[in-house]
DRENBA-70283 format. One record per atom (N, C-alpha, C, O): residue number from 1; residue in one letter; atom name; x, y, z. Coordinates in nm, 4 decimals. Layout:
N
<r><i>NUM</i><aa>A</aa><at>CA</at><x>X</x><y>Y</y><z>Z</z></r>
...
# end
This chain:
66
<r><i>1</i><aa>M</aa><at>N</at><x>8.8307</x><y>5.7183</y><z>8.7162</z></r>
<r><i>1</i><aa>M</aa><at>CA</at><x>8.7057</x><y>5.6899</y><z>8.7275</z></r>
<r><i>1</i><aa>M</aa><at>C</at><x>8.6206</x><y>5.7947</y><z>8.6275</z></r>
<r><i>1</i><aa>M</aa><at>O</at><x>8.6541</x><y>5.9062</y><z>8.5874</z></r>
<r><i>2</i><aa>T</aa><at>N</at><x>8.4892</x><y>5.7121</y><z>8.6001</z></r>
<r><i>2</i><aa>T</aa><at>CA</at><x>8.3758</x><y>5.7771</y><z>8.4866</z></r>
<r><i>2</i><aa>T</aa><at>C</at><x>8.3460</x><y>5.8927</y><z>8.5522</z></r>
<r><i>2</i><aa>T</aa><at>O</at><x>8.3700</x><y>5.9123</y><z>8.6713</z></r>
<r><i>3</i><aa>F</aa><at>N</at><x>8.2942</x><y>5.9699</y><z>8.4775</z></r>
<r><i>3</i><aa>F</aa><at>CA</at><x>8.2029</x><y>6.0609</y><z>8.5383</z></r>
<r><i>3</i><aa>F</aa><at>C</at><x>8.0809</x><y>6.0545</y><z>8.6002</z></r>
<r><i>3</i><aa>F</aa><at>O</at><x>8.0441</x><y>6.1480</y><z>8.6712</z></r>
<r><i>4</i><aa>N</aa><at>N</at><x>7.9977</x><y>5.9353</y><z>8.5797</z></r>
<r><i>4</i><aa>N</aa><at>CA</at><x>7.9089</x><y>5.8499</y><z>8.6524</z></r>
<r><i>4</i><aa>N</aa><at>C</at><x>7.9601</x><y>5.7945</y><z>8.7823</z></r>
<r><i>4</i><aa>N</aa><at>O</at><x>7.8811</x><y>5.7866</y><z>8.8764</z></r>
<r><i>5</i><aa>Q</aa><at>N</at><x>8.0604</x><y>5.7629</y><z>8.7938</z></r>
<r><i>5</i><aa>Q</aa><at>CA</at><x>8.0864</x><y>5.7057</y><z>8.9505</z></r>
<r><i>5</i><aa>Q</aa><at>C</at><x>8.1794</x><y>5.7864</y><z>9.0171</z></r>
<r><i>5</i><aa>Q</aa><at>O</at><x>8.2435</x><y>5.7467</y><z>9.1144</z></r>
<r><i>6</i><aa>I</aa><at>N</at><x>8.1933</x><y>5.9470</y><z>8.9471</z></r>
<r><i>6</i><aa>I</aa><at>CA</at><x>8.2323</x><y>6.0265</y><z>9.0429</z></r>
<r><i>6</i><aa>I</aa><at>C</at><x>8.1168</x><y>6.1062</y><z>9.0545</z></r>
<r><i>6</i><aa>I</aa><at>O</at><x>8.1427</x><y>6.2002</y><z>9.1296</z></r>
<r><i>7</i><aa>A</aa><at>N</at><x>7.9716</x><y>6.1116</y><z>9.0032</z></r>
<r><i>7</i><aa>A</aa><at>CA</at><x>7.8526</x><y>6.1969</y><z>8.9921</z></r>
<r><i>7</i><aa>A</aa><at>C</at><x>7.8019</x><y>6.0504</y><z>9.1413</z></r>
<r><i>7</i><aa>A</aa><at>O</at><x>7.6997</x><y>6.0695</y><z>9.2074</z></r>
<r><i>8</i><aa>D</aa><at>N</at><x>7.8683</x><y>5.9543</y><z>9.1609</z></r>
<r><i>8</i><aa>D</aa><at>CA</at><x>7.7555</x><y>5.8260</y><z>9.2268</z></r>
<r><i>8</i><aa>D</aa><at>C</at><x>7.8281</x><y>5.8718</y><z>9.3751</z></r>
<r><i>8</i><aa>D</aa><at>O</at><x>7.7681</x><y>5.8657</y><z>9.4825</z></r>
<r><i>9</i><aa>A</aa><at>N</at><x>7.9588</x><y>5.9153</y><z>9.3605</z></r>
<r><i>9</i><aa>A</aa><at>CA</at><x>8.0132</x><y>5.9234</y><z>9.4613</z></r>
<r><i>9</i><aa>A</aa><at>C</at><x>8.0070</x><y>6.0408</y><z>9.5592</z></r>
<r><i>9</i><aa>A</aa><at>O</at><x>8.0042</x><y>6.0342</y><z>9.6821</z></r>
<r><i>10</i><aa>L</aa><at>N</at><x>8.0055</x><y>6.1349</y><z>9.4918</z></r>
<r><i>10</i><aa>L</aa><at>CA</at><x>7.9535</x><y>6.3115</y><z>9.5340</z></r>
<r><i>10</i><aa>L</aa><at>C</at><x>7.7731</x><y>6.2583</y><z>9.5914</z></r>
<r><i>10</i><aa>L</aa><at>O</at><x>7.7179</x><y>6.3022</y><z>9.6923</z></r>
<r><i>11</i><aa>N</aa><at>N</at><x>7.7304</x><y>6.1856</y><z>9.5215</z></r>
<r><i>11</i><aa>N</aa><at>CA</at><x>7.5692</x><y>6.1594</y><z>9.5670</z></r>
<r><i>11</i><aa>N</aa><at>C</at><x>7.5661</x><y>6.0890</y><z>9.6845</z></r>
<r><i>11</i><aa>N</aa><at>O</at><x>7.4624</x><y>6.0946</y><z>9.7505</z></r>
<r><i>12</i><aa>R</aa><at>N</at><x>7.7149</x><y>5.9838</y><z>9.7486</z></r>
<r><i>12</i><aa>R</aa><at>CA</at><x>7.6675</x><y>5.9264</y><z>9.8739</z></r>
<r><i>12</i><aa>R</aa><at>C</at><x>7.7098</x><y>6.0056</y><z>9.9827</z></r>
<r><i>12</i><aa>R</aa><at>O</at><x>7.6590</x><y>6.0304</y><z>10.0920</z></r>
<r><i>13</i><aa>Q</aa><at>N</at><x>7.8144</x><y>6.0394</y><z>9.9276</z></r>
<r><i>13</i><aa>Q</aa><at>CA</at><x>7.8496</x><y>6.2161</y><z>10.0175</z></r>
<r><i>13</i><aa>Q</aa><at>C</at><x>7.7420</x><y>6.3068</y><z>10.0650</z></r>
<r><i>13</i><aa>Q</aa><at>O</at><x>7.7345</x><y>6.3788</y><z>10.1646</z></r>
<r><i>14</i><aa>E</aa><at>N</at><x>7.6777</x><y>6.2884</y><z>9.9868</z></r>
<r><i>14</i><aa>E</aa><at>CA</at><x>7.5257</x><y>6.4225</y><z>10.0046</z></r>
<r><i>14</i><aa>E</aa><at>C</at><x>7.5383</x><y>6.5311</y><z>10.0007</z></r>
<r><i>14</i><aa>E</aa><at>O</at><x>7.4799</x><y>6.6153</y><z>10.0690</z></r>
<r><i>15</i><aa>Y</aa><at>N</at><x>7.6712</x><y>6.5570</y><z>9.8639</z></r>
<r><i>15</i><aa>Y</aa><at>CA</at><x>7.6815</x><y>6.6850</y><z>9.8203</z></r>
<r><i>15</i><aa>Y</aa><at>C</at><x>7.5525</x><y>6.7332</y><z>9.7629</z></r>
<r><i>15</i><aa>Y</aa><at>O</at><x>7.4469</x><y>6.6710</y><z>9.7737</z></r>
<r><i>16</i><aa>L</aa><at>N</at><x>7.5676</x><y>6.8567</y><z>9.6963</z></r>
<r><i>16</i><aa>L</aa><at>CA</at><x>7.4293</x><y>6.8394</y><z>9.6108</z></r>
<r><i>16</i><aa>L</aa><at>C</at><x>7.5329</x><y>6.9798</y><z>9.5334</z></r>
<r><i>16</i><aa>L</aa><at>O</at><x>7.6330</x><y>7.0426</y><z>9.5679</z></r>
<r><i>17</i><aa>S</aa><at>N</at><x>7.4462</x><y>6.9797</y><z>9.4220</z></r>
<r><i>17</i><aa>S</aa><at>CA</at><x>7.4917</x><y>7.0663</y><z>9.3174</z></r>
<r><i>17</i><aa>S</aa><at>C</at><x>7.4743</x><y>7.2382</y><z>9.3599</z></r>
<r><i>17</i><aa>S</aa><at>O</at><x>7.4160</x><y>7.2797</y><z>9.4600</z></r>
<r><i>18</i><aa>A</aa><at>N</at><x>7.5433</x><y>7.3234</y><z>9.2522</z></r>
<r><i>18</i><aa>A</aa><at>CA</at><x>7.4848</x><y>7.4623</y><z>9.3018</z></r>
<r><i>18</i><aa>A</aa><at>C</at><x>7.3783</x><y>7.5039</y><z>9.3270</z></r>
<r><i>18</i><aa>A</aa><at>O</at><x>7.3571</x><y>7.5934</y><z>9.4088</z></r>
<r><i>19</i><aa>R</aa><at>N</at><x>7.2805</x><y>7.4363</y><z>9.2502</z></r>
<r><i>19</i><aa>R</aa><at>CA</at><x>7.0757</x><y>7.4471</y><z>9.3008</z></r>
<r><i>19</i><aa>R</aa><at>C</at><x>7.0286</x><y>7.3929</y><z>9.3713</z></r>
<r><i>19</i><aa>R</aa><at>O</at><x>6.9133</x><y>7.4135</y><z>9.4090</z></r>
<r><i>20</i><aa>G</aa><at>N</at><x>7.1102</x><y>7.2975</y><z>9.4159</z></r>
<r><i>20</i><aa>G</aa><at>CA</at><x>7.0406</x><y>7.1831</y><z>9.5480</z></r>
<r><i>20</i><aa>G</aa><at>C</at><x>7.0211</x><y>7.0683</y><z>9.4738</z></r>
<r><i>20</i><aa>G</aa><at>O</at><x>6.9357</x><y>7.0069</y><z>9.5378</z></r>
<r><i>21</i><aa>K</aa><at>N</at><x>7.0523</x><y>6.9983</y><z>9.3686</z></r>
<r><i>21</i><aa>K</aa><at>CA</at><x>7.0026</x><y>6.8794</y><z>9.3019</z></r>
<r><i>21</i><aa>K</aa><at>C</at><x>7.1502</x><y>6.7832</y><z>9.3061</z></r>
<r><i>21</i><aa>K</aa><at>O</at><x>7.2691</x><y>6.8100</y><z>9.3236</z></r>
<r><i>22</i><aa>V</aa><at>N</at><x>7.0522</x><y>6.6267</y><z>9.2737</z></r>
<r><i>22</i><aa>V</aa><at>CA</at><x>7.1606</x><y>6.5520</y><z>9.2891</z></r>
<r><i>22</i><aa>V</aa><at>C</at><x>7.2790</x><y>6.5486</y><z>9.1849</z></r>
<r><i>22</i><aa>V</aa><at>O</at><x>7.2340</x><y>6.6132</y><z>9.0903</z></r>
<r><i>23</i><aa>F</aa><at>N</at><x>7.4397</x><y>6.4969</y><z>9.1434</z></r>
<r><i>23</i><aa>F</aa><at>CA</at><x>7.5253</x><y>6.4758</y><z>9.0704</z></r>
<r><i>23</i><aa>F</aa><at>C</at><x>7.4441</x><y>6.4119</y><z>8.9753</z></r>
<r><i>23</i><aa>F</aa><at>O</at><x>7.3423</x><y>6.3558</y><z>9.0157</z></r>
<r><i>24</i><aa>K</aa><at>N</at><x>7.4741</x><y>6.4110</y><z>8.8463</z></r>
<r><i>24</i><aa>K</aa><at>CA</at><x>7.4697</x><y>6.3272</y><z>8.7093</z></r>
<r><i>24</i><aa>K</aa><at>C</at><x>7.5937</x><y>6.3415</y><z>8.6265</z></r>
<r><i>24</i><aa>K</aa><at>O</at><x>7.6511</x><y>6.4501</y><z>8.6177</z></r>
<r><i>25</i><aa>G</aa><at>N</at><x>7.6225</x><y>6.2681</y><z>8.5851</z></r>
<r><i>25</i><aa>G</aa><at>CA</at><x>7.7657</x><y>6.2255</y><z>8.4794</z></r>
<r><i>25</i><aa>G</aa><at>C</at><x>7.7701</x><y>6.3468</y><z>8.3984</z></r>
<r><i>25</i><aa>G</aa><at>O</at><x>7.8832</x><y>6.3926</y><z>8.3819</z></r>
<r><i>26</i><aa>N</aa><at>N</at><x>7.6913</x><y>6.3979</y><z>8.3542</z></r>
<r><i>26</i><aa>N</aa><at>CA</at><x>7.6779</x><y>6.5487</y><z>8.2065</z></r>
<r><i>26</i><aa>N</aa><at>C</at><x>7.7392</x><y>6.6092</y><z>8.3105</z></r>
<r><i>26</i><aa>N</aa><at>O</at><x>7.8594</x><y>6.6324</y><z>8.2972</z></r>
<r><i>27</i><aa>H</aa><at>N</at><x>7.6675</x><y>6.6505</y><z>8.4442</z></r>
<r><i>27</i><aa>H</aa><at>CA</at><x>7.7174</x><y>6.7577</y><z>8.5332</z></r>
<r><i>27</i><aa>H</aa><at>C</at><x>7.8597</x><y>6.7650</y><z>8.5632</z></r>
<r><i>27</i><aa>H</aa><at>O</at><x>7.9290</x><y>6.8657</y><z>8.5486</z></r>
<r><i>28</i><aa>V</aa><at>N</at><x>7.9061</x><y>6.6301</y><z>8.6143</z></r>
<r><i>28</i><aa>V</aa><at>CA</at><x>8.0778</x><y>6.6367</y><z>8.6329</z></r>
<r><i>28</i><aa>V</aa><at>C</at><x>8.1249</x><y>6.6520</y><z>8.4940</z></r>
<r><i>28</i><aa>V</aa><at>O</at><x>8.1965</x><y>6.7502</y><z>8.4746</z></r>
<r><i>29</i><aa>H</aa><at>N</at><x>8.1006</x><y>6.5775</y><z>8.3961</z></r>
<r><i>29</i><aa>H</aa><at>CA</at><x>8.1795</x><y>6.6356</y><z>8.2803</z></r>
<r><i>29</i><aa>H</aa><at>C</at><x>8.1853</x><y>6.7851</y><z>8.2222</z></r>
<r><i>29</i><aa>H</aa><at>O</at><x>8.2684</x><y>6.8330</y><z>8.1450</z></r>
<r><i>30</i><aa>S</aa><at>N</at><x>8.0397</x><y>6.8631</y><z>8.2989</z></r>
<r><i>30</i><aa>S</aa><at>CA</at><x>8.0694</x><y>7.0362</y><z>8.2569</z></r>
<r><i>30</i><aa>S</aa><at>C</at><x>8.1788</x><y>7.0508</y><z>8.3639</z></r>
<r><i>30</i><aa>S</aa><at>O</at><x>8.2878</x><y>7.0930</y><z>8.3253</z></r>
<r><i>31</i><aa>I</aa><at>N</at><x>8.1627</x><y>7.0214</y><z>8.4916</z></r>
<r><i>31</i><aa>I</aa><at>CA</at><x>8.2538</x><y>7.0946</y><z>8.5636</z></r>
<r><i>31</i><aa>I</aa><at>C</at><x>8.3985</x><y>7.0791</y><z>8.5223</z></r>
<r><i>31</i><aa>I</aa><at>O</at><x>8.4741</x><y>7.1761</y><z>8.5273</z></r>
<r><i>32</i><aa>V</aa><at>N</at><x>8.4376</x><y>6.9654</y><z>8.4835</z></r>
<r><i>32</i><aa>V</aa><at>CA</at><x>8.5459</x><y>6.9383</y><z>8.4620</z></r>
<r><i>32</i><aa>V</aa><at>C</at><x>8.6132</x><y>6.9714</y><z>8.3601</z></r>
<r><i>32</i><aa>V</aa><at>O</at><x>8.7344</x><y>6.9792</y><z>8.3799</z></r>
<r><i>33</i><aa>K</aa><at>N</at><x>8.5536</x><y>7.0077</y><z>8.1928</z></r>
<r><i>33</i><aa>K</aa><at>CA</at><x>8.5315</x><y>7.0490</y><z>8.0803</z></r>
<r><i>33</i><aa>K</aa><at>C</at><x>8.5934</x><y>7.2091</y><z>8.1231</z></r>
<r><i>33</i><aa>K</aa><at>O</at><x>8.7036</x><y>7.2511</y><z>8.0879</z></r>
<r><i>34</i><aa>K</aa><at>N</at><x>8.4824</x><y>7.2927</y><z>8.2163</z></r>
<r><i>34</i><aa>K</aa><at>CA</at><x>8.4851</x><y>7.4485</y><z>8.2142</z></r>
<r><i>34</i><aa>K</aa><at>C</at><x>8.6389</x><y>7.4635</y><z>8.3203</z></r>
<r><i>34</i><aa>K</aa><at>O</at><x>8.7272</x><y>7.5478</y><z>8.3049</z></r>
<r><i>35</i><aa>K</aa><at>N</at><x>8.6353</x><y>7.3823</y><z>8.3992</z></r>
<r><i>35</i><aa>K</aa><at>CA</at><x>8.8102</x><y>7.3519</y><z>8.4665</z></r>
<r><i>35</i><aa>K</aa><at>C</at><x>8.9024</x><y>7.3745</y><z>8.3895</z></r>
<r><i>35</i><aa>K</aa><at>O</at><x>8.9711</x><y>7.4765</y><z>8.3944</z></r>
<r><i>36</i><aa>R</aa><at>N</at><x>8.9153</x><y>7.2896</y><z>8.3144</z></r>
<r><i>36</i><aa>R</aa><at>CA</at><x>9.0217</x><y>7.2654</y><z>8.1958</z></r>
<r><i>36</i><aa>R</aa><at>C</at><x>9.0130</x><y>7.3655</y><z>8.1104</z></r>
<r><i>36</i><aa>R</aa><at>O</at><x>9.1096</x><y>7.3809</y><z>8.0357</z></r>
<r><i>37</i><aa>M</aa><at>N</at><x>8.9360</x><y>7.4277</y><z>8.1024</z></r>
<r><i>37</i><aa>M</aa><at>CA</at><x>8.9413</x><y>7.5611</y><z>7.9836</z></r>
<r><i>37</i><aa>M</aa><at>C</at><x>8.9808</x><y>7.6600</y><z>8.0607</z></r>
<r><i>37</i><aa>M</aa><at>O</at><x>9.0512</x><y>7.7444</y><z>8.0052</z></r>
<r><i>38</i><aa>R</aa><at>N</at><x>8.9480</x><y>7.6799</y><z>8.2115</z></r>
<r><i>38</i><aa>R</aa><at>CA</at><x>8.9847</x><y>7.7779</y><z>8.2797</z></r>
<r><i>38</i><aa>R</aa><at>C</at><x>9.1516</x><y>7.7855</y><z>8.3050</z></r>
<r><i>38</i><aa>R</aa><at>O</at><x>9.2338</x><y>7.8764</y><z>8.2931</z></r>
<r><i>39</i><aa>D</aa><at>N</at><x>9.1584</x><y>7.6699</y><z>8.3386</z></r>
<r><i>39</i><aa>D</aa><at>CA</at><x>9.3062</x><y>7.6484</y><z>8.3272</z></r>
<r><i>39</i><aa>D</aa><at>C</at><x>9.4017</x><y>7.6715</y><z>8.2154</z></r>
<r><i>39</i><aa>D</aa><at>O</at><x>9.5193</x><y>7.7020</y><z>8.2351</z></r>
<r><i>40</i><aa>E</aa><at>N</at><x>9.3359</x><y>7.6526</y><z>8.0692</z></r>
<r><i>40</i><aa>E</aa><at>CA</at><x>9.4165</x><y>7.6719</y><z>7.9778</z></r>
<r><i>40</i><aa>E</aa><at>C</at><x>9.4222</x><y>7.8276</y><z>7.9459</z></r>
<r><i>40</i><aa>E</aa><at>O</at><x>9.5070</x><y>7.8562</y><z>7.8613</z></r>
<r><i>41</i><aa>K</aa><at>N</at><x>9.3668</x><y>7.9076</y><z>7.9843</z></r>
<r><i>41</i><aa>K</aa><at>CA</at><x>9.3501</x><y>8.0365</y><z>7.9732</z></r>
<r><i>41</i><aa>K</aa><at>C</at><x>9.4684</x><y>8.0993</y><z>8.0816</z></r>
<r><i>41</i><aa>K</aa><at>O</at><x>9.5426</x><y>8.1936</y><z>8.0539</z></r>
<r><i>42</i><aa>F</aa><at>N</at><x>9.4678</x><y>8.0350</y><z>8.1927</z></r>
<r><i>42</i><aa>F</aa><at>CA</at><x>9.5413</x><y>8.0797</y><z>8.3119</z></r>
<r><i>42</i><aa>F</aa><at>C</at><x>9.6713</x><y>8.0872</y><z>8.2664</z></r>
<r><i>42</i><aa>F</aa><at>O</at><x>9.7282</x><y>8.1962</y><z>8.2721</z></r>
<r><i>43</i><aa>Y</aa><at>N</at><x>9.7477</x><y>7.9579</y><z>8.2073</z></r>
<r><i>43</i><aa>Y</aa><at>CA</at><x>9.8523</x><y>7.9223</y><z>8.1826</z></r>
<r><i>43</i><aa>Y</aa><at>C</at><x>9.9212</x><y>7.9242</y><z>8.0397</z></r>
<r><i>43</i><aa>Y</aa><at>O</at><x>10.0240</x><y>7.8665</y><z>8.0044</z></r>
<r><i>44</i><aa>K</aa><at>N</at><x>9.8225</x><y>8.0198</y><z>7.9553</z></r>
<r><i>44</i><aa>K</aa><at>CA</at><x>9.8888</x><y>8.0192</y><z>7.8862</z></r>
<r><i>44</i><aa>K</aa><at>C</at><x>9.9650</x><y>8.1577</y><z>7.8462</z></r>
<r><i>44</i><aa>K</aa><at>O</at><x>9.9743</x><y>8.2653</y><z>7.9054</z></r>
<r><i>45</i><aa>K</aa><at>N</at><x>10.0106</x><y>8.1157</y><z>7.7340</z></r>
<r><i>45</i><aa>K</aa><at>CA</at><x>10.1891</x><y>8.2194</y><z>7.7731</z></r>
<r><i>45</i><aa>K</aa><at>C</at><x>10.1589</x><y>8.3147</y><z>7.6307</z></r>
<r><i>45</i><aa>K</aa><at>O</at><x>10.1393</x><y>8.2668</y><z>7.5190</z></r>
<r><i>46</i><aa>Y</aa><at>N</at><x>10.1601</x><y>8.4205</y><z>7.6554</z></r>
<r><i>46</i><aa>Y</aa><at>CA</at><x>10.1001</x><y>8.5147</y><z>7.5941</z></r>
<r><i>46</i><aa>Y</aa><at>C</at><x>10.2404</x><y>8.6021</y><z>7.5430</z></r>
<r><i>46</i><aa>Y</aa><at>O</at><x>10.3212</x><y>8.6260</y><z>7.6327</z></r>
<r><i>47</i><aa>P</aa><at>N</at><x>10.2740</x><y>8.6512</y><z>7.4040</z></r>
<r><i>47</i><aa>P</aa><at>CA</at><x>10.3539</x><y>8.7165</y><z>7.3902</z></r>
<r><i>47</i><aa>P</aa><at>C</at><x>10.4365</x><y>8.8522</y><z>7.4729</z></r>
<r><i>47</i><aa>P</aa><at>O</at><x>10.3724</x><y>8.8983</y><z>7.5674</z></r>
<r><i>48</i><aa>E</aa><at>N</at><x>10.5103</x><y>8.8878</y><z>7.4569</z></r>
<r><i>48</i><aa>E</aa><at>CA</at><x>10.5542</x><y>9.0294</y><z>7.5057</z></r>
<r><i>48</i><aa>E</aa><at>C</at><x>10.5353</x><y>9.1094</y><z>7.4161</z></r>
<r><i>48</i><aa>E</aa><at>O</at><x>10.5839</x><y>9.0950</y><z>7.3039</z></r>
<r><i>49</i><aa>E</aa><at>N</at><x>10.4526</x><y>9.2186</y><z>7.4546</z></r>
<r><i>49</i><aa>E</aa><at>CA</at><x>10.4448</x><y>9.3265</y><z>7.3569</z></r>
<r><i>49</i><aa>E</aa><at>C</at><x>10.5146</x><y>9.4863</y><z>7.3859</z></r>
<r><i>49</i><aa>E</aa><at>O</at><x>10.4237</x><y>9.5491</y><z>7.4401</z></r>
<r><i>50</i><aa>W</aa><at>N</at><x>10.6036</x><y>9.5525</y><z>7.3762</z></r>
<r><i>50</i><aa>W</aa><at>CA</at><x>10.6332</x><y>9.6522</y><z>7.4184</z></r>
<r><i>50</i><aa>W</aa><at>C</at><x>10.5880</x><y>9.7716</y><z>7.3340</z></r>
<r><i>50</i><aa>W</aa><at>O</at><x>10.5474</x><y>9.7604</y><z>7.2183</z></r>
<r><i>51</i><aa>S</aa><at>N</at><x>10.5993</x><y>9.8979</y><z>7.4076</z></r>
<r><i>51</i><aa>S</aa><at>CA</at><x>10.4871</x><y>10.0295</y><z>7.3266</z></r>
<r><i>51</i><aa>S</aa><at>C</at><x>10.6069</x><y>10.1512</y><z>7.4165</z></r>
<r><i>51</i><aa>S</aa><at>O</at><x>10.6620</x><y>10.1698</y><z>7.5251</z></r>
<r><i>52</i><aa>D</aa><at>N</at><x>10.5928</x><y>10.2095</y><z>7.2754</z></r>
<r><i>52</i><aa>D</aa><at>CA</at><x>10.6849</x><y>10.3792</y><z>7.2934</z></r>
<r><i>52</i><aa>D</aa><at>C</at><x>10.5559</x><y>10.4485</y><z>7.3942</z></r>
<r><i>52</i><aa>D</aa><at>O</at><x>10.4701</x><y>10.5172</y><z>7.3388</z></r>
<r><i>53</i><aa>I</aa><at>N</at><x>10.5524</x><y>10.4322</y><z>7.4957</z></r>
<r><i>53</i><aa>I</aa><at>CA</at><x>10.4574</x><y>10.5521</y><z>7.6538</z></r>
<r><i>53</i><aa>I</aa><at>C</at><x>10.5736</x><y>10.5787</y><z>7.7540</z></r>
<r><i>53</i><aa>I</aa><at>O</at><x>10.6602</x><y>10.5159</y><z>7.8148</z></r>
<r><i>54</i><aa>S</aa><at>N</at><x>10.5394</x><y>10.6750</y><z>7.7420</z></r>
<r><i>54</i><aa>S</aa><at>CA</at><x>10.6019</x><y>10.7542</y><z>7.9100</z></r>
<r><i>54</i><aa>S</aa><at>C</at><x>10.5167</x><y>10.8123</y><z>7.9474</z></r>
<r><i>54</i><aa>S</aa><at>O</at><x>10.4231</x><y>10.8352</y><z>7.8708</z></r>
<r><i>55</i><aa>F</aa><at>N</at><x>10.5152</x><y>10.8559</y><z>8.0702</z></r>
<r><i>55</i><aa>F</aa><at>CA</at><x>10.4843</x><y>10.9034</y><z>8.1880</z></r>
<r><i>55</i><aa>F</aa><at>C</at><x>10.5134</x><y>11.0381</y><z>8.1913</z></r>
<r><i>55</i><aa>F</aa><at>O</at><x>10.6079</x><y>11.0585</y><z>8.1150</z></r>
<r><i>56</i><aa>E</aa><at>N</at><x>10.4699</x><y>11.1548</y><z>8.2528</z></r>
<r><i>56</i><aa>E</aa><at>CA</at><x>10.5039</x><y>11.2484</y><z>8.3332</z></r>
<r><i>56</i><aa>E</aa><at>C</at><x>10.4219</x><y>11.2890</y><z>8.4533</z></r>
<r><i>56</i><aa>E</aa><at>O</at><x>10.2999</x><y>11.3013</y><z>8.4645</z></r>
<r><i>57</i><aa>V</aa><at>N</at><x>10.5222</x><y>11.3072</y><z>8.5426</z></r>
<r><i>57</i><aa>V</aa><at>CA</at><x>10.4465</x><y>11.3337</y><z>8.7109</z></r>
<r><i>57</i><aa>V</aa><at>C</at><x>10.4548</x><y>11.4855</y><z>8.7483</z></r>
<r><i>57</i><aa>V</aa><at>O</at><x>10.5628</x><y>11.5422</y><z>8.7320</z></r>
<r><i>58</i><aa>V</aa><at>N</at><x>10.3696</x><y>11.5405</y><z>8.7874</z></r>
<r><i>58</i><aa>V</aa><at>CA</at><x>10.3645</x><y>11.6736</y><z>8.8261</z></r>
<r><i>58</i><aa>V</aa><at>C</at><x>10.2903</x><y>11.6921</y><z>8.9764</z></r>
<r><i>58</i><aa>V</aa><at>O</at><x>10.1690</x><y>11.6846</y><z>8.9956</z></r>
<r><i>59</i><aa>D</aa><at>N</at><x>10.3488</x><y>11.7067</y><z>9.0339</z></r>
<r><i>59</i><aa>D</aa><at>CA</at><x>10.3678</x><y>11.7543</y><z>9.1888</z></r>
<r><i>59</i><aa>D</aa><at>C</at><x>10.2451</x><y>11.8555</y><z>9.1664</z></r>
<r><i>59</i><aa>D</aa><at>O</at><x>10.2903</x><y>11.9418</y><z>9.0911</z></r>
<r><i>60</i><aa>K</aa><at>N</at><x>10.1047</x><y>11.8873</y><z>9.1976</z></r>
<r><i>60</i><aa>K</aa><at>CA</at><x>9.9894</x><y>11.9995</y><z>9.1980</z></r>
<r><i>60</i><aa>K</aa><at>C</at><x>10.0360</x><y>12.0662</y><z>9.3138</z></r>
<r><i>60</i><aa>K</aa><at>O</at><x>10.0313</x><y>12.1888</y><z>9.3231</z></r>
<r><i>61</i><aa>S</aa><at>N</at><x>10.0837</x><y>11.9878</y><z>9.4086</z></r>
<r><i>61</i><aa>S</aa><at>CA</at><x>10.0471</x><y>12.0427</y><z>9.5657</z></r>
<r><i>61</i><aa>S</aa><at>C</at><x>10.1946</x><y>12.1900</y><z>9.5789</z></r>
<r><i>61</i><aa>S</aa><at>O</at><x>10.2176</x><y>12.2567</y><z>9.6798</z></r>
<r><i>62</i><aa>L</aa><at>N</at><x>10.2506</x><y>12.1979</y><z>9.4752</z></r>
<r><i>62</i><aa>L</aa><at>CA</at><x>10.3336</x><y>12.3347</y><z>9.4273</z></r>
<r><i>62</i><aa>L</aa><at>C</at><x>10.2397</x><y>12.4064</y><z>9.3691</z></r>
<r><i>62</i><aa>L</aa><at>O</at><x>10.2223</x><y>12.5117</y><z>9.4304</z></r>
<r><i>63</i><aa>I</aa><at>N</at><x>10.1712</x><y>12.3944</y><z>9.2765</z></r>
<r><i>63</i><aa>I</aa><at>CA</at><x>10.0601</x><y>12.4999</y><z>9.1854</z></r>
<r><i>63</i><aa>I</aa><at>C</at><x>9.9411</x><y>12.5402</y><z>9.3019</z></r>
<r><i>63</i><aa>I</aa><at>O</at><x>9.9138</x><y>12.6571</y><z>9.3291</z></r>
<r><i>64</i><aa>S</aa><at>N</at><x>9.8912</x><y>12.4503</y><z>9.3503</z></r>
<r><i>64</i><aa>S</aa><at>CA</at><x>9.7884</x><y>12.5086</y><z>9.4321</z></r>
<r><i>64</i><aa>S</aa><at>C</at><x>9.7902</x><y>12.5843</y><z>9.5510</z></r>
<r><i>64</i><aa>S</aa><at>O</at><x>9.6944</x><y>12.6431</y><z>9.6011</z></r>
<r><i>65</i><aa>S</aa><at>N</at><x>9.9420</x><y>12.5769</y><z>9.6054</z></r>
<r><i>65</i><aa>S</aa><at>CA</at><x>9.9418</x><y>12.7001</y><z>9.7064</z></r>
<r><i>65</i><aa>S</aa><at>C</at><x>9.9979</x><y>12.8219</y><z>9.6924</z></r>
<r><i>65</i><aa>S</aa><at>O</at><x>10.0373</x><y>12.9001</y><z>9.7789</z></r>
<r><i>66</i><aa>L</aa><at>N</at><x>9.9975</x><y>12.8332</y><z>9.5293</z></r>
<r><i>66</i><aa>L</aa><at>CA</at><x>10.0238</x><y>12.9994</y><z>9.5404</z></r>
<r><i>66</i><aa>L</aa><at>C</at><x>9.9001</x><y>13.0617</y><z>9.4877</z></r>
<r><i>66</i><aa>L</aa><at>O</at><x>9.8897</x><y>13.1842</y><z>9.4832</z></r>
# end
């Protein structure tokens, strides 16, 4: 389906945009484009990065009881 056909189908089913207006082809295109960009970021594989960090745990309950 083209973006205009999708917009017509949404309008026939009486869906409205987030701002309460009817859909147009360019609006549908924008929604699809933003979804594609979001998915690409979500599924992107980032290289592993290791660092030399360490943590020390201190039980302060023993110190405050003195």
